[in-house]
C-alpha positions in Angstrom: -5.0 -25.8 5.1 -8.8 -26.1 5.1 -11.8 -23.9 4.2 -12.0 -22.3 7.7 -8.3 -21.2 7.6 -8.8 -19.9 4.1 -11.8 -17.8 5.1 -10.1 -16.4 8.1 -6.9 -15.6 6.2 -9.0 -13.8 3.5 -10.9 -11.8 6.1 -7.7 -10.7 7.8 -6.0 -9.7 4.6 -9.2 -7.8 3.4 -9.5 -6.0 6.8 -5.8 -5.0 6.8 -6.0 -3.7 3.2 -9.3 -1.7 3.8 -8.0 -0.2 7.0 -4.8 0.8 5.2 -2.6 -0.2 8.1 1.1 -0.3 7.2 1.9 -2.6 10.2 -0.9 -5.0 9.1 0.5 -5.2 5.6 4.0 -5.9 6.9 2.5 -8.6 9.2 0.8 -10.2 6.2 4.1 -10.3 4.3 5.9 -12.1 7.2 3.0 -14.5 7.7 3.2 -15.4 4.0 7.0 -16.0 4.4 6.3 -18.1 7.4 3.8 -20.2 5.5 6.2 -20.6 2.6 8.9 -22.0 4.9 6.3 -24.3 6.5 5.1 -25.7 3.2 8.5 -25.9 1.5 9.3 -29.6 2.6 5.9 -30.7 1.6 6.1 -29.7 -2.1 7.6 -31.8 -4.7 11.1 -31.2 -6.0 10.0 -29.0 -9.1 8.1 -26.7 -7.0 10.9 -26.3 -4.5 13.3 -25.5 -7.3 10.9 -22.7 -8.2 11.2 -21.0 -4.8 14.1 -18.6 -5.6 12.3 -17.5 -8.8 8.9 -17.0 -6.9 10.9 -15.0 -4.3 12.4 -12.6 -7.0 9.0 -12.2 -8.5 7.3 -11.4 -5.2 10.0 -9.0 -4.2 10.1 -7.3 -7.5 6.3 -7.0 -7.6 6.1 -5.7 -4.1 8.8 -3.0 -4.8 6.9 -1.9 -8.0 3.7 -1.8 -6.0 5.3 0.2 -3.1 6.6 2.8 -5.5 3.5 3.2 -7.7 0.6 2.5 -5.5 -1.8 5.3 -4.3 -2.5 3.3 -1.0 -1.7 5.5 2.0 0.1 2.7 3.9 2.4 1.8 0.9 3.2 5.5 0.4 4.1 5.8 4.0 6.5 2.8 3.9 8.1 4.2 0.8 8.6 7.7 2.5 10.0 6.2 5.6 12.4 4.0 3.7 13.6 6.9 1.5 14.3 9.1 4.6 16.0 6.4 6.8 18.3 5.2 4.0 19.4 8.7 2.8 23.2 8.5 3.1 23.5 12.4 2.9 21.7 13.2 6.2 22.8 12.7 9.7 20.7 11.0 12.4 19.0 14.1 13.7 18.2 15.5 10.3 16.7 12.2 9.1 14.4 12.2 12.3 13.5 15.9 11.6 12.4 15.1 8.1 10.5 12.0 9.2 8.7 14.0 11.9 7.8 16.6 9.2 6.7 14.1 6.6 4.9 11.6 8.8 4.6 12.3 12.5 2.8 9.1 13.2 5.7 7.0 11.7 8.1 9.2 13.7 6.3 8.4 16.9 6.6 4.7 16.3 10.2 4.4 15.3 12.0 7.9 15.6 12.6 7.9 19.5 13.9 4.3 19.4 16.2 5.2 16.5 17.6 8.1 18.3 18.0 6.4 21.6 20.2 3.8 19.9 22.1 6.3 17.7 22.6 8.8 20.4 23.2 6.6 23.5 26.7 7.8 24.1 25.6 11.5 24.3 22.8 11.0 26.8 22.9 12.4 30.3 21.9 9.1 32.1 23.1 5.5 32.1 21.4 3.7 29.4 22.3 0.3 31.0 20.5 0.9 34.3 18.1 3.6 33.3 17.1 6.8 35.0 14.2 5.5 37.2 10.4 5.0 36.8 8.8 8.0 35.1 12.0 9.6 33.9 11.1 9.0 30.2 8.8 12.0 30.0 11.7 14.3 31.2 14.6 12.9 29.2 12.6 12.6 25.9 12.1 16.4 25.8 15.9 16.8 25.7 16.5 13.8 23.4 13.9 15.1 20.9 14.9 18.8 21.1 15.5 20.2 17.7 13.7 17.3 16.0 10.0 18.0 16.7 8.4 20.8 14.9 6.9 21.9 18.2 9.1 20.8 21.2 5.9 20.8 23.3 4.6 17.9 21.2 7.0 15.6 23.1 4.7 15.7 26.2 1.9 14.1 24.2 4.0 11.9 21.9 3.3 8.2 22.2 6.9 6.9 21.6 6.2 3.1 22.3 7.7 0.9 24.9 11.3 0.7 23.7 12.6 4.2 24.3 10.4 4.8 27.3 11.2 1.5 29.0 14.9 1.9 28.3 15.0 5.4 29.7 13.2 4.2 32.9 14.8 0.8 33.4 17.8 0.7 31.1 18.9 -1.9 28.5 19.3 -4.4 31.3 15.7 -4.0 32.3 14.7 -4.3 28.7 16.6 -7.5 28.3 15.0 -8.9 31.4 11.6 -8.0 29.8 12.6 -10.0 26.7 13.6 -13.0 28.9 10.2 -12.9 30.4 8.7 -12.7 26.9 10.8 -15.7 25.7 9.4 -17.9 28.5 5.9 -16.8 27.7 6.2 -17.3 23.9 9.2 -19.7 23.4 7.1 -22.4 21.6 5.2 -20.0 19.3 5.9 -19.5 15.7 7.4 -16.3 14.0 4.2 -14.4 13.4 3.4 -14.3 17.2 6.8 -12.9 17.9 6.4 -10.4 15.1 3.0 -9.3 16.5 4.5 -8.6 19.9 7.3 -6.6 18.3 4.9 -4.5 16.3 2.9 -3.8 19.4 6.0 -2.5 21.3 6.2 0.3 18.7 2.6 1.3 19.4 2.4 0.8 23.2 4.1 1.5 26.5 4.8 -0.8 29.4 1.6 0.4 31.3 -0.8 0.3 28.2 -3.6 -2.3 27.8 -2.4 -3.1 24.3 0.8 -4.6 25.4 -0.6 -6.7 28.1 -3.4 -7.8 25.8 -0.8 -9.1 23.4 1.2 -10.8 26.1 -1.9 -12.4 27.5 -3.1 -13.6 24.3 0.3 -15.1 23.4 0.5 -16.7 26.9 -2.9 -18.3 26.4 -2.0 -19.7 22.9 1.4 -20.9 24.3 -0.4 -22.7 27.2 -2.9 -24.3 24.9 -0.1 -25.5 22.5 1.8 -26.9 25.5 -1.2 -28.9 26.9 -2.4 -30.0 23.4 -1.4 -33.6 22.4 0.6 -33.7 19.2 -1.3 -34.6 16.0 
């Protein structure tokens, strides 16, 4: 907690808000939660007793802001939540509505959601995968009836989770997370969240994923070699 940290924090929040990035706003929320947990034991007893009330205020204020704001990112979050938690629609209808309302949001979470929900009906073994490069073929079948134009699946960026699982299966995906664990095991929650958010926006062979892994590995090595304060 110093002036430099305060300036960098303000710059990051300002950039995220001005760019209207939904993932950036979510990341800010998780970082604030992480800081709250970190600072909790350092406060006196009276402030610690106020934590539950502060949490209620923040959640209530955030919900009100989400439902009444004109910001594009917040409206998108509200739309996605309304569609996904609609109890009257089945999975395919939810995904079709999400694709119609917000194709960008669908590209990030839709195929992953369908892969998990429809795993028992797919024509390949989801545990071992269908082989490298198979995602482009099987995604066309999996998304049939959901996309407004089925030809869009060929250019749809679905993120690493469905593509990697289709190619290498859940076993391969677990091995990937074991690798990430050893790369990042001593890093705090926001770093893990950053990698998770990247996975919804990148595939295994894109520079974004490996930039994130390299950055987290560099920080992890620095923290491991840095003497404790």
